[in-house]
C-alpha positions as CSV (number, residue, x, y, z in Angstrom):
1,M,27.9,24.7,20.1
2,Q,31.4,25.2,18.8
3,S,32.5,23.6,15.5
4,A,35.2,21.0,15.6
5,Y,38.4,21.4,13.6
6,D,40.2,18.2,12.9
7,S,43.9,18.0,13.5
8,A,44.3,17.9,9.7
9,F,42.1,19.3,6.9
10,V,42.3,21.0,3.5
11,R,40.4,24.1,2.4
12,E,40.0,25.9,-0.9
13,M,40.5,29.6,-0.5
14,G,39.4,32.3,-3.0
15,C,42.6,34.3,-3.2
16,T,45.9,34.5,-4.9
17,P,49.2,33.5,-3.2
18,Q,50.1,37.2,-2.9
19,E,46.8,38.0,-1.1
20,W,47.2,34.9,1.2
21,L,50.7,36.0,2.2
22,Q,49.5,39.5,2.9
23,W,46.6,38.3,5.2
24,L,48.6,35.5,6.9
25,P,50.5,37.5,9.6
26,D,47.3,39.1,10.9
27,A,45.4,35.8,10.8
28,I,48.1,34.0,12.7
29,G,48.1,36.7,15.4
30,P,50.8,36.7,18.2
31,H,52.1,33.3,17.5
32,P,55.7,33.0,16.2
33,W,55.9,31.5,12.7
34,V,58.4,30.7,10.0
35,L,57.7,31.1,6.3
36,G,59.0,28.7,3.8
37,R,58.3,28.2,0.1
38,Q,54.6,27.6,-0.1
39,E,54.5,26.6,3.6
40,A,54.5,28.1,7.0
41,N,55.0,26.7,10.5
42,V,53.2,28.4,13.4
43,N,54.4,27.7,16.9
44,F,52.3,27.4,20.0
45,P,53.3,26.7,23.6
46,A,51.8,23.2,23.3
47,G,52.5,22.4,19.6
48,R,52.5,23.7,16.1
49,L,50.5,24.2,12.9
50,H,51.9,23.3,9.6
51,L,50.3,25.2,6.6
52,S,51.0,24.4,3.0
53,W,49.4,25.8,-0.1
54,A,49.3,25.4,-3.8
55,E,47.7,27.6,-6.5
56,L,44.8,26.0,-8.3
57,P,43.4,26.9,-11.7
58,P,41.0,29.9,-11.4
59,R,37.3,29.1,-11.1
60,R,35.3,30.5,-14.0
61,I,31.7,31.5,-13.9
62,A,30.6,33.1,-17.1
63,L,33.0,36.1,-17.5
64,L,34.0,36.0,-13.8
65,K,37.4,34.5,-13.0
66,M,38.1,33.8,-9.3
67,P,41.6,32.8,-8.0
68,R,41.8,29.6,-6.0
69,L,44.3,28.4,-3.5
70,Q,44.3,24.9,-1.8
71,V,45.5,25.2,1.8
72,A,46.4,22.2,4.0
73,F,46.2,22.6,7.8
74,Q,48.0,20.1,10.0
75,F,48.0,20.7,13.8
76,E,50.3,18.8,16.1
77,G,50.0,18.8,19.9
78,L,46.9,21.1,20.1
79,D,43.6,19.9,21.6
80,A,40.2,20.6,20.0
81,A,39.6,23.7,22.1
82,E,43.0,25.2,21.2
83,R,42.4,24.4,17.5
84,Y,38.9,26.0,17.7
85,R,40.3,29.2,19.4
86,F,43.0,29.6,16.8
87,M,40.7,28.9,13.8
88,K,38.0,31.2,15.0
89,R,40.4,34.1,14.8
90,F,42.1,32.8,11.6
91,D,38.7,32.6,9.8
92,L,37.7,36.1,10.9
93,Y,40.9,37.5,9.4
94,M,40.7,35.5,6.2
95,Q,37.1,36.5,5.4
96,R,36.6,38.7,2.4
97,G,34.4,41.8,2.6
98,G,31.0,41.8,1.1
99,G,27.4,43.0,1.3
């Protein structure tokens, strides 16, 4: 069963704004997009996705310090299947290596 992605949601990402901007073009894929200051608009044939982000204080666990970014996703004009297809690719490109 595929997971649902609401038309609007917020996520916390474990990255710096610089890392986010480096990964974003590949995660968005072939869709045209426009970058603003701490925001981006991704265009689809049937609608758009508005992304906005803000840096959060780093998470500290003992001596470990992890960067945090709060990212808001707002889809307009895309149905659940289109949101799922886009986010499946997006999530794959935003995963950090491990193991």
